[in-house]
C-alpha positions in Angstrom: 105.0 17.8 151.5 104.9 17.7 155.3 101.7 17.3 157.4 103.6 17.2 161.0 106.2 19.8 161.7 108.2 19.8 164.8 110.2 22.9 165.6 113.1 23.6 168.0 112.7 27.0 169.9 115.9 28.7 170.9 117.8 29.7 167.8 114.9 28.5 165.3 111.9 30.7 166.3 113.5 33.0 168.6 117.0 34.6 169.5 117.6 34.0 173.2 121.2 34.9 173.2 121.3 37.7 175.6 119.0 35.8 178.2 120.8 32.5 177.9 124.5 33.7 177.9 123.9 36.2 180.7 122.2 33.7 182.8 125.2 31.2 182.2 127.7 34.0 183.0 125.8 34.3 186.2 126.1 30.7 186.9 129.7 30.6 186.3 130.2 33.4 188.5 129.0 31.5 191.3 131.7 28.9 190.8 134.3 31.8 190.6 134.8 31.7 186.9 134.3 35.1 185.3 133.6 35.2 181.6 133.0 38.7 180.3 132.4 37.8 176.6 128.9 36.7 176.0 129.8 35.6 172.5 132.0 32.9 174.0 129.2 31.4 175.6 127.1 30.9 172.4 127.6 27.1 172.5 125.2 26.8 175.3 122.4 28.0 173.2 120.7 24.7 172.1 122.0 21.8 174.1 121.1 20.6 177.5 122.7 22.9 180.1 124.0 20.0 182.2 125.9 18.6 179.0 127.2 22.0 178.3 128.6 22.8 181.7 130.3 19.5 181.9 131.6 19.8 178.3 132.7 23.4 178.2 134.1 23.9 181.8 134.9 20.6 183.0 132.0 20.3 185.6 131.2 16.9 187.2 127.6 16.0 186.8 126.9 17.1 190.3 128.4 20.5 189.8 126.8 20.8 186.5 123.1 20.2 188.1 124.0 23.0 190.7 125.2 25.3 188.1 121.8 24.7 186.3 120.1 25.7 189.4 122.1 29.0 189.8 121.3 29.5 185.9 117.7 29.4 186.8 117.8 31.9 189.5 118.5 34.5 186.8 116.9 33.1 183.7 113.5 32.2 185.1 112.7 35.8 186.3 114.8 37.9 183.8 116.7 36.0 181.2 113.6 34.4 179.7 112.4 37.8 178.4 115.8 38.9 177.2 114.8 37.2 173.9 113.5 38.4 170.3 111.4 36.4 167.9 112.9 36.3 164.2 111.0 38.4 161.9 108.3 36.8 159.8 108.2 33.6 162.2 104.5 34.7 163.4 103.4 35.0 159.6 104.9 31.8 158.8 103.2 29.7 161.7 99.9 31.3 160.6 100.0 30.4 157.3 101.1 26.9 158.3 98.2 26.4 160.5 96.0 27.8 157.6 97.3 25.0 155.6 96.0 22.5 158.2 99.5 21.4 159.2 100.1 20.0 162.7 102.6 21.8 164.5 104.5 20.9 167.7 107.7 22.5 169.8 110.2 19.9 170.3 112.8 21.8 172.7 115.5 20.8 175.3 114.3 23.6 177.2 111.9 22.6 180.2 108.4 22.5 179.1 106.9 25.3 181.6 109.7 27.7 180.2 108.7 26.8 176.6 105.4 27.6 177.4 106.2 31.0 178.8 108.2 31.9 176.0 105.5 31.2 173.5 102.8 33.1 175.5 105.3 36.1 175.8 105.5 36.2 171.9 101.8 35.3 171.5 102.5 32.4 169.1 101.5 29.5 171.4 98.1 29.3 169.9 99.9 28.0 166.8 101.1 24.7 168.3 99.1 21.6 168.8 101.5 20.1 171.2 104.4 21.5 173.2 107.0 19.2 174.4 110.2 20.2 176.3 112.6 18.5 178.9 111.5 17.9 182.5 112.7 20.4 185.1 114.5 17.4 187.0 116.6 16.8 184.0 114.6 14.1 182.4 113.8 13.9 178.6 116.7 16.3 178.1 118.1 14.5 175.0 116.6 15.8 171.5 115.9 12.4 170.3 113.7 11.9 173.6 112.0 15.0 173.0 111.3 14.1 169.3 110.0 10.7 170.4 107.5 12.3 172.6 106.3 14.9 170.1 105.9 12.1 167.6 103.8 9.8 170.0 101.4 13.0 170.7 100.7 14.4 167.3 100.8 11.4 165.0 97.2 9.6 165.4 98.7 6.3 163.9 101.9 4.5 163.5 103.7 5.8 160.3 106.1 3.6 158.3 109.6 4.6 157.5 108.5 6.2 154.2 105.5 8.2 155.7 107.8 9.5 158.5 110.3 10.7 156.0 107.8 12.3 153.6 105.2 13.6 156.1 107.2 14.7 159.1 109.8 17.5 159.6 112.0 18.8 162.4 113.2 22.1 162.2 116.1 23.2 164.3 119.4 25.3 164.2 122.0 22.8 165.8 123.2 19.4 165.1 121.3 18.0 167.7 118.1 18.6 165.9 119.2 17.0 162.9 120.4 14.1 165.0 116.9 14.0 166.8 115.2 13.9 163.3 117.4 11.1 162.0 116.9 8.9 165.0 113.2 8.7 164.1 113.6 8.8 160.3 112.3 12.2 160.1 113.1 14.8 157.4 115.6 17.4 159.0 115.7 20.9 158.1 118.3 23.1 159.5 118.3 26.9 159.8 121.5 28.8 159.2 120.4 31.8 161.0 120.6 30.1 164.5 123.5 29.0 166.4 125.3 26.2 164.8 128.9 26.7 164.1 129.9 27.0 160.4 129.6 23.6 158.7 127.9 21.9 161.6 124.4 21.4 159.9 126.2 20.2 156.8 128.2 17.8 158.8 125.1 16.4 160.7 123.6 15.7 157.5 120.6 17.9 157.4 118.1 17.0 154.4 117.6 21.0 154.0 119.5 23.8 155.0 117.6 27.3 154.7 119.1 30.9 155.4 116.1 32.8 155.8 112.5 32.3 157.4 110.9 32.9 154.1 113.0 30.0 152.5 112.0 27.7 155.4 108.1 28.7 154.9 108.7 27.8 151.2 110.1 24.2 151.9 107.6 23.5 154.4 104.6 24.7 152.2 105.9 23.0 149.1 103.3 20.0 148.0 101.2 17.8 150.4 102.2 14.7 152.4 103.1 11.9 149.9 103.8 14.1 147.0 107.2 13.2 145.3 108.0 16.8 144.6 
């Protein structure tokens, strides 16, 4: 079915909860905010951090950028490795590459950090393109990340029908679904990530899978252009 597959990273290929939430906790503490329950910080997994600090704690944009700097003090050296790859991801990626599919990462995390995570788990080799945000905050929206990944990985302009049939975006949050829809791609939501209950359904994901094996089955079914 799909010739090109874009993957989100956090909550889709790996479970970054401890590293991200502990680093958010560290940043909040610098502003005099104590949040002892890491579960309360799960909404920070997925969206751009600047937006999350503004939405969930009422920071101004200037304060949010400062908070992200504090976050990176901890995350870049410690939190990035407080992470686990979901079981079966490496096997699935290997099968997809053997099937000659082109794979890309489309993450809101800064590209250098994405590369470090992929190298840490020894899965960087499976991806033809790795696209994240910029460290200065540019290309932070998922639709912008998806746009750049598409520009790099599709050798020719695809019409609307080809995009829907041949290109899939896989992610665990509504932002991934919205990014796919903005460019006419098929959206595949994974329920084992960090979307609140009902979020993927409300966002209109084309597929929702509960396990890595189900995800593999959807991605491996048929070839680009098939109706099945």
